[in-house]
C-alpha positions, -999 to +999 in steps of 0.1 A: -256-484+054-232-505+074-241-499+110-244-517+143-268-521+171-260-535+204-223-528+202-204-526+235-180-498+246-144-510+247-151-538+222-133-541+188-149-555+157-131-568+125-150-568+092-135-587+063-149-575+029-144-598-001-153-581-034-175-600-059-155-615-088-176-598-115-198-571-101-180-546-078-200-532-049-193-504-024-204-500+012-223-470+027-211-464+063-233-453+092-227-417+104-217-429+139-186-446+125-157-421+123-127-427+101-092-410+100-095-376+083-132-379+081-130-401+050-147-435+049-129-462+029-138-468-007-139-506-010-113-521-035-131-529-067-108-557-081-122-591-085-119-610-052-102-580-035-100-583+002-103-552+025-103-552+063-121-527+085-114-526+122-139-507+145-133-498+181-164-490+201-160-459+222-196-456+233-231-466+223-230-438+198-194-437+185-172-462+167-137-454+154-127-471+122-094-480+105-089-499+073-064-518+052-071-524+016-065-548-013-049-577+004-034-601-022-016-634-024+021-629-030 
């Protein structure tokens, strides 16, 4: 599971996820990370897909997450 120890209240963290080019993988999120609507992101499965997850630390037991998915070169 994706989780954190030693995170600091008030801090923000940015996670850049780059999908493998041949074998897609997903992430399992820790239960102390809350996402909009209670739904954690499903990582994009395309080869070399880029997703970005931003976490805001509210307290030592709570992180709020937002995500943007499938960044591509235009």
